[in-house]
C-alpha distance (Angstrom), angle and dihedral (degrees) to the residues before:
residue distance angle dihedral
M1 . . .
S2 3.69 . .
T3 3.76 125.9 .
S4 3.76 94.9 -120.2
R5 3.81 94.1 58.4
V6 3.82 90.1 50.1
D7 3.77 92.8 55.3
L8 3.81 93.9 48.1
K9 3.83 91.6 53.4
F10 3.86 90.3 49.4
A11 3.77 92.2 48.8
I12 3.82 92.4 51.4
K13 3.79 90.7 47.4
F14 3.83 92.4 49.2
L15 3.81 90.6 50.4
F16 3.86 92.5 49.7
V17 3.74 91.3 52.7
N18 3.78 93.5 50.7
I19 3.76 93.1 47.1
L20 3.86 89.6 53.3
F21 3.83 91.9 49.6
L22 3.83 90.5 49.3
I23 3.84 91.4 51.4
A24 3.87 92.7 48.9
S25 3.83 92.0 48.7
V26 3.83 91.1 51.6
I27 3.75 92.2 49.8
I28 3.84 93.3 49.8
V29 3.77 93.4 48.4
S30 3.79 92.6 44.3
G31 3.84 91.3 54.0
V32 3.71 94.1 49.6
M33 3.82 93.3 50.0
G34 3.86 93.9 43.3
T35 3.90 91.6 57.6
S36 3.71 93.4 50.0
V37 3.77 94.4 49.8
T38 3.83 93.7 48.5
A39 3.86 93.7 51.3
S40 3.72 94.5 49.9
A41 3.77 99.1 41.2
D42 3.69 107.5 33.9
D43 3.80 112.3 24.9
D44 3.81 116.0 56.6
S45 3.84 94.4 166.0
S46 3.75 92.1 61.0
A47 3.68 87.8 53.6
V48 3.94 91.0 54.6
V49 3.81 93.4 48.0
A50 3.73 87.9 53.5
Q51 3.89 89.1 58.7
A52 3.88 124.5 79.8
P53 3.91 111.9 -91.9
V54 3.93 122.3 -112.8
V55 3.92 117.0 -136.4
Q56 3.84 113.0 -140.1
R57 3.84 122.5 -140.8
P58 3.91 111.4 -117.9
A59 3.77 121.1 -112.6
T60 3.84 123.8 -104.5
V61 3.77 114.0 -78.5
T62 3.80 116.8 -104.7
G63 3.79 134.8 -159.9
F64 3.80 94.4 32.9
K65 3.83 114.1 172.5
A66 3.81 147.9 142.3
V67 3.84 103.2 -97.2
K68 3.81 94.4 -174.0
T69 3.74 134.1 0.2
A70 3.87 122.5 -155.6
V71 3.77 136.9 170.9
H72 3.81 97.0 -83.4
A73 3.76 104.0 8.7
V74 3.80 143.8 49.3
K75 3.79 123.4 -154.8
L76 3.81 111.4 -145.4
G77 3.80 128.5 -160.2
W78 3.89 139.2 -175.4
N79 3.75 144.0 163.1
A80 3.82 121.1 -84.0
T81 3.84 116.1 -98.1
N82 3.77 122.4 -141.3
N83 3.83 116.0 -110.1
A84 3.83 90.8 7.3
E85 3.82 114.2 147.8
G86 3.80 90.1 -168.0
Y87 3.79 145.0 -43.2
I88 3.78 137.6 -93.5
I89 3.85 118.5 -144.2
F90 3.87 123.2 -156.3
K91 3.78 133.8 -173.8
A92 3.79 137.3 -169.8
G93 3.80 133.1 -175.1
E94 3.74 123.6 -117.8
T95 3.84 93.1 -91.9
D96 3.79 100.0 26.3
T97 3.80 117.2 121.6
T98 3.80 97.1 -161.6
W99 3.79 135.0 54.6
V100 3.77 123.1 -119.2
E101 3.77 121.1 -149.3
V102 3.81 106.9 -130.3
A103 3.80 102.5 172.8
Q104 3.80 147.1 1.4
T105 3.77 118.5 -156.8
K106 3.78 122.3 -152.3
N107 3.73 98.7 -162.6
H108 3.80 139.4 58.8
N109 3.83 96.8 -93.7
T110 3.79 113.1 135.3
T111 3.81 98.3 -157.9
Y112 3.76 134.3 66.7
T113 3.78 132.4 175.7
V114 3.81 117.7 -141.6
S115 3.82 107.9 -154.3
G116 3.79 136.6 -179.0
L117 3.77 93.8 60.0
T118 3.84 126.7 151.0
A119 3.76 117.2 -102.6
G120 3.83 114.8 -110.0
A121 3.86 94.0 12.0
K122 3.77 132.2 130.6
Y123 3.83 119.0 -122.5
R124 3.81 138.3 -179.2
F125 3.82 121.8 -146.1
A126 3.80 134.0 -167.4
V127 3.84 136.2 179.0
K128 3.77 136.2 -159.8
A129 3.81 130.6 -171.8
Y130 3.84 116.9 -133.3
V131 3.84 144.4 -172.9
T132 3.82 130.2 -167.5
D133 3.88 121.4 -125.0
D134 3.83 126.3 -147.7
N135 3.68 91.5 -85.1
G136 3.85 94.4 53.9
N137 3.74 96.5 -106.0
R138 3.86 121.4 142.2
L139 3.78 115.3 -121.0
T140 3.84 108.2 -162.9
S141 3.81 137.9 -170.7
P142 3.80 113.8 -73.7
S143 3.84 90.7 -121.1
F144 3.80 137.8 5.7
P145 3.84 135.2 -136.8
T146 3.85 119.6 -127.6
I147 3.74 136.0 -155.7
T148 3.77 135.1 -171.8
T149 3.76 127.1 -145.6
T150 3.84 139.7 160.0
T151 3.77 124.8 -133.7
Y152 3.77 120.3 -126.6
L153 3.76 127.2 -110.6
E154 3.83 120.7 -114.2
R155 3.81 117.3 -84.1
I156 3.75 111.4 -96.5
G157 3.80 113.8 -105.9
G158 3.70 133.8 -153.7
F159 3.80 96.4 32.6
K160 3.77 110.6 169.0
V161 3.84 146.5 140.4
A162 3.76 107.5 -89.5
S163 3.85 96.6 -174.5
T164 3.77 143.7 -25.2
S165 3.74 137.6 -148.2
T166 3.75 135.1 180.0
N167 3.81 93.6 -78.7
A168 3.82 106.3 11.5
V169 3.84 142.3 58.5
K170 3.78 122.8 -157.6
L171 3.80 113.4 -150.1
S172 3.85 127.4 -165.3
W173 3.85 136.2 -176.0
N174 3.79 144.0 161.1
K175 3.84 116.7 -83.9
A176 3.79 115.2 -106.6
A177 3.78 114.9 -125.1
G178 3.85 112.7 -105.3
A179 3.80 94.2 7.5
N180 3.80 122.6 140.1
G181 3.76 94.8 -159.6
N182 3.78 147.9 -36.1
I183 3.77 139.8 -96.1
V184 3.77 118.2 -143.7
Y185 3.82 120.6 -157.0
Q186 3.82 134.6 -165.2
Y187 3.80 121.8 -158.4
N188 3.81 113.9 -123.5
G189 3.78 105.6 -147.6
N190 3.80 93.4 -169.2
Q191 3.78 94.4 54.2
K192 3.84 92.0 30.6
K193 3.76 94.5 -134.3
W194 3.81 141.2 99.6
Q195 3.80 118.1 -98.0
K196 3.79 124.6 -160.4
I197 3.82 108.5 -124.3
A198 3.81 103.1 169.8
N199 3.80 142.1 19.3
T200 3.83 106.8 -161.1
A201 3.77 135.9 -173.8
N202 3.81 118.6 -108.0
V203 3.81 93.8 -63.8
N204 3.75 129.9 126.5
T205 3.79 103.8 -133.8
Y206 3.78 136.7 54.4
T207 3.84 130.6 177.1
V208 3.84 117.2 -143.8
K209 3.80 107.9 -148.7
K210 3.77 140.0 -171.9
L211 3.83 93.6 45.9
S212 3.77 126.8 150.8
S213 3.77 117.1 -101.8
N214 3.84 121.3 -108.2
K215 3.81 92.7 14.1
A216 3.82 133.4 127.2
Y217 3.84 121.4 -122.0
V218 3.85 137.0 -179.6
F219 3.79 122.4 -145.7
A220 3.84 137.5 -176.7
V221 3.76 136.7 -172.3
K222 3.83 136.9 -155.5
A223 3.79 130.1 -175.9
Y224 3.74 118.8 -130.8
K225 3.83 138.4 -163.7
K226 3.79 127.9 -165.5
V227 3.84 108.5 -117.2
S228 3.82 117.0 172.9
N229 3.88 90.6 -22.8
K230 3.84 90.9 -52.2
N231 3.78 131.4 97.2
A232 3.73 121.6 -107.3
V233 3.82 104.3 -160.4
S234 3.79 140.3 -168.1
I235 3.82 115.3 -70.0
S236 3.82 88.5 -122.1
Y237 3.78 139.0 -7.7
P238 3.79 134.3 -121.6
T239 3.80 119.2 -134.2
V240 3.84 133.9 -149.8
S241 3.78 133.4 -171.4
A242 3.84 123.8 -141.0
K243 3.73 137.3 175.6
T244 3.73 123.5 -151.5
K245 3.80 118.8 -126.4
K246 3.79 126.9 -100.9
P247 3.73 110.0 -105.4
T248 3.79 118.6 -102.4
V249 3.79 90.2 -163.9
S250 3.80 114.8 65.7
K251 3.76 130.7 -136.3
P252 3.91 111.9 -82.4
Y253 3.75 123.2 -124.6
F254 3.81 124.8 -150.6
V255 3.80 124.1 -122.1
A256 3.78 107.1 -113.5
E257 3.83 116.4 -105.5
S258 3.77 115.4 -104.8
K259 3.81 114.1 -105.6
Y260 3.80 95.1 -134.3
E261 3.77 139.2 13.6
S262 3.92 88.3 11.7
S263 3.82 95.4 -162.3
A264 3.78 87.1 154.6
T265 3.79 93.9 60.7
H266 3.85 101.2 21.6
P267 3.83 112.5 45.3
Y268 3.73 117.8 -140.7
N269 3.84 114.4 -89.1
K270 3.85 89.1 4.7
Q271 3.80 100.9 72.6
T272 3.77 95.5 115.9
N273 3.86 96.3 56.4
T274 3.76 109.4 16.3
L275 3.80 135.8 67.0
V276 3.77 130.7 -179.6
V277 3.81 113.7 -148.0
N278 3.84 114.9 -155.3
W279 3.82 129.6 -168.4
Y280 3.78 136.4 169.6
K281 3.84 117.9 -95.9
V282 3.77 119.0 -96.7
N283 3.79 120.0 -143.0
N284 3.77 114.8 -114.5
A285 3.76 93.9 12.1
K286 3.78 113.9 142.0
Y287 3.79 92.9 -170.8
Y288 3.79 142.1 -22.5
Q289 3.80 133.8 -117.2
L290 3.81 117.6 -143.9
F291 3.83 123.3 -156.1
I292 3.82 126.1 -166.4
K293 3.76 137.6 -163.2
G294 3.80 129.3 -178.6
G295 3.77 138.4 64.5
K296 3.82 108.2 29.3
F297 3.76 89.0 -6.3
K298 3.77 98.1 87.2
N299 3.81 93.8 174.4
W300 3.78 134.1 25.2
T301 3.83 105.8 -65.9
Y302 3.82 132.8 -173.3
Y303 3.86 106.1 -114.6
R304 3.80 110.1 175.0
S305 3.77 146.0 -35.0
V306 3.82 116.4 -123.8
S307 3.80 133.9 179.5
A308 3.81 93.5 -147.1
N309 3.81 125.4 74.7
Y310 3.83 92.4 -110.8
C311 3.73 138.8 52.7
T312 3.80 132.6 -157.9
V313 3.84 110.8 -138.4
S314 3.77 114.0 -163.6
G315 3.81 139.3 173.6
L316 3.87 92.0 56.2
A317 3.75 129.3 151.0
R318 3.82 120.6 -100.9
A319 3.80 119.5 -101.6
T320 3.81 93.3 4.1
N321 3.77 132.3 136.5
Y322 3.80 117.3 -122.2
Y323 3.80 129.8 -175.3
F324 3.80 127.3 -151.5
K325 3.84 139.2 -163.7
V326 3.77 126.5 -177.6
R327 3.84 135.2 -171.8
A328 3.73 135.7 -169.7
V329 3.83 121.5 -120.0
N330 3.74 130.3 -158.7
G331 3.79 112.3 -179.5
S332 3.84 107.6 -60.5
E333 3.81 90.9 -13.2
L334 3.78 115.8 102.5
G335 3.79 113.9 -163.5
E336 3.86 125.0 -143.5
L337 3.79 117.4 -72.7
S338 3.79 116.2 -106.5
D339 3.74 125.1 -119.1
A340 3.77 113.7 -88.2
Q341 3.80 122.3 -89.9
S342 3.77 121.2 -156.2
L343 3.80 121.4 -146.6
K344 3.84 128.6 171.1
T345 3.73 127.7 -151.6
A346 3.77 115.2 -126.6
R347 3.76 131.3 -105.1
I348 3.86 92.8 -129.9
N349 3.76 138.0 22.1
Y350 3.83 121.5 -124.7
D351 3.78 139.2 164.5
A352 3.84 126.1 -132.9
A353 3.78 91.6 -84.2
G354 3.71 92.0 49.0
W355 3.79 93.1 51.5
E356 3.80 91.5 51.5
A357 3.75 91.2 46.6
M358 3.86 92.3 55.6
C359 3.81 91.1 49.6
R360 3.78 93.8 45.2
I361 3.85 95.3 50.9
V362 3.82 91.4 47.6
Y363 3.81 89.7 49.5
H364 3.87 90.5 49.2
E365 3.79 95.6 45.2
V366 3.82 94.3 57.1
G367 3.74 91.3 49.2
Q368 3.84 96.3 -105.1
I369 3.78 86.7 -76.7
N370 3.78 113.8 157.3
N371 3.70 111.4 -173.9
D372 3.85 135.6 97.1
M373 3.82 95.5 -92.0
W374 3.76 89.3 66.8
D375 3.87 96.0 50.7
R376 3.79 93.9 100.8
P377 3.80 95.4 46.4
I378 3.79 89.6 47.8
V379 3.80 92.1 54.5
Y380 3.84 92.8 43.5
V381 3.81 92.7 49.9
A382 3.81 91.7 47.4
D383 3.72 91.2 48.3
C384 3.79 92.8 52.0
V385 3.80 96.3 46.3
V386 3.76 91.3 53.0
N387 3.78 95.1 40.7
R388 3.83 91.2 52.3
Y389 3.77 88.8 60.7
V390 3.76 94.4 41.1
A391 3.80 91.3 50.8
A392 3.80 91.4 49.2
K393 3.79 97.1 48.4
Y394 3.81 107.3 25.9
A395 3.80 109.2 24.6
G396 3.77 93.5 79.9
S397 3.77 92.0 -142.0
N398 3.78 120.1 148.1
N399 3.73 88.0 -137.7
W400 3.80 89.3 72.8
S401 3.76 107.4 31.4
A402 3.88 96.8 83.3
A403 3.81 93.0 43.0
Y404 3.77 96.0 46.1
S405 3.77 94.2 49.6
R406 3.76 89.1 70.2
Y407 3.80 93.2 64.2
S408 3.78 127.6 62.1
N409 3.77 101.3 -167.8
I410 3.82 143.5 7.1
Q411 3.85 94.8 -90.1
N412 3.79 89.8 54.6
V413 3.79 90.2 52.8
I414 3.77 92.0 47.5
Y415 3.74 98.8 41.8
N416 3.82 101.7 34.0
S417 3.82 107.8 30.8
G418 3.76 93.5 87.6
G419 3.74 96.1 -116.9
F420 3.83 101.1 88.0
M421 3.75 138.0 35.2
S422 3.75 124.1 -89.6
S423 3.80 121.9 -103.2
S424 3.83 90.0 -100.5
G425 3.82 90.7 48.1
L426 3.79 91.3 50.6
A427 3.80 90.1 48.2
G428 3.81 90.1 49.8
D429 3.81 89.5 55.9
G430 3.72 90.6 50.7
A431 3.87 96.6 -104.6
V432 3.79 96.6 135.9
Y433 3.82 121.5 149.6
S434 3.81 95.0 -116.5
R435 3.78 89.0 61.6
V436 3.89 96.4 48.4
P437 3.78 107.8 114.8
T438 3.87 123.8 -128.7
K439 3.86 93.0 -109.7
V440 3.81 90.5 59.4
K441 3.75 92.2 49.4
L442 3.83 90.8 47.5
A443 3.86 90.8 51.1
V444 3.83 90.7 49.7
Y445 3.82 90.3 45.8
G446 3.83 91.9 51.4
A447 3.82 92.4 48.5
T448 3.86 91.3 46.7
Y449 3.85 94.6 50.5
G450 3.77 99.5 30.3
L451 3.79 92.4 -119.4
S452 3.78 130.1 143.9
A453 3.75 105.5 -67.1
Y454 3.75 131.0 -129.0
K455 3.82 117.3 -55.2
G456 3.81 93.3 -6.5
I457 3.79 96.5 -57.7
A458 3.78 101.1 134.8
N459 3.76 125.3 -141.3
D460 3.74 102.7 -124.6
Y461 3.79 99.9 -173.9
N462 3.75 90.3 -119.4
I463 3.85 126.4 131.5
Y464 3.81 112.5 -132.7
F465 3.77 115.8 -136.3
W466 3.81 126.2 -153.3
C467 3.86 95.0 -107.0
N468 3.83 90.1 61.8
R469 3.81 94.6 -99.2
S470 3.80 122.0 126.0
N471 3.84 117.8 -136.0
Y472 3.77 127.1 -166.3
Q473 3.82 125.3 -117.4
S474 3.79 92.3 -93.1
D475 3.77 92.4 59.7
S476 3.84 118.5 103.0
R477 3.82 91.5 -136.7
I478 3.78 110.7 82.4
A479 3.78 104.3 165.8
Y480 3.74 116.3 112.4
S481 3.79 144.1 -160.9
F482 3.81 135.9 -161.6
R483 3.80 136.7 -164.5
I484 3.76 119.3 -104.3
P485 3.76 124.8 -175.9
W486 3.78 95.0 -91.9
G487 3.85 97.6 43.4
Y488 3.75 140.3 -73.1
F489 3.78 121.1 -27.5
N490 3.76 119.4 -162.5
I491 3.83 109.7 -138.4
W492 3.74 99.2 -177.5
R493 3.81 127.1 9.9
T494 3.72 102.5 178.9
Y495 3.81 136.7 78.3
W496 3.69 117.2 -96.4
G497 3.83 117.6 -96.9
């Protein structure tokens, strides 16, 4: 082989190798440049990822509230916050000026229970959401919500019925720690709800009074403590049932008022201001309590306790209706109140002789007639006899003062005024008290006490004059007349005295 052929082959080979090297270099450089252009021009997100991330502060927590309050704990709740890694819970006492961090959660729970609290105390709570940055620092919410709540007191223990009587129940319990007092409740079955009946000091007993005998009741009790002018109360309340006892002293019954004379209920010479209330004895009664209503006693009022089965009530108003109730008492047991009895004070005072004198003169003036046709004259005469005395003593008219001063009592007026017969003259005509019929006594009684008169003929407090005109007590004319079946009959035609 010649030398020239060898050199040609070497030159071609050298050229080929250099061409291949040049091509490879171009490809490598082109790849590197193409990647760089694409990333910078066409893919912005790749450029962001390549930068350092920024951690955002979480928003303020919303919906913060006390889910449940107990004696020594409060369960808190709130709404979830976006991007929150967890939550930080703070508390402060009622008078604290700084917040204390009590917990940091590391999950997405939206509740937390703060425990170890004091019973019956006021607390404030707050919550913040947080996240942690790359350096381990907490980034918290820009602000935080707060709530205030008060823990409950312990439930009262040992609640029971200590004793019962006919109208009372004594309750007892153990004192609650830290309490200022207690609230006692009674269940109202008609309204189907509890009603507060007492607010006690920090004691451990209370007696519920004024209950009905032989009746079941239900009671409850709570402790309370004043916190910021409000009551913190027990978390729940115990209840007890009790039944009052049957009475061993029975209900008293009044003795009926006498229909005439009434010396048993209206003492002589004190009929205008004194009443005697009588009732039948009650077995086992140690004493009796009397209650009064009427006159200055606008409502039922306790008057007096007496051991006897009667009571004298004095200082009353003239011609006034009064009502009475009585009950028997044996120790702490109060019997049932009686039905009411009505008694009326009289319009005039009289003694035994005066009462008889009024009845005798009425009996005499109607001719000692005792049949129905004389009912109206009997009432009219009784009305006039009584009204003459009432007008003289109580009307306050100058027409009567001089005349009345001459007479000390009713019988003096009747026997000595010049208008009627003397006692001996009446007796001579047969008008003695033993012969006076009941209807005459009833008519006089009605006129004396201002009650409904005999057979519906009302005492009208008028004085009937001889010319068939009625005149009131203040009039100077006191004679009277009445209608009888055959016309008018003038009983007395002269002025009194």
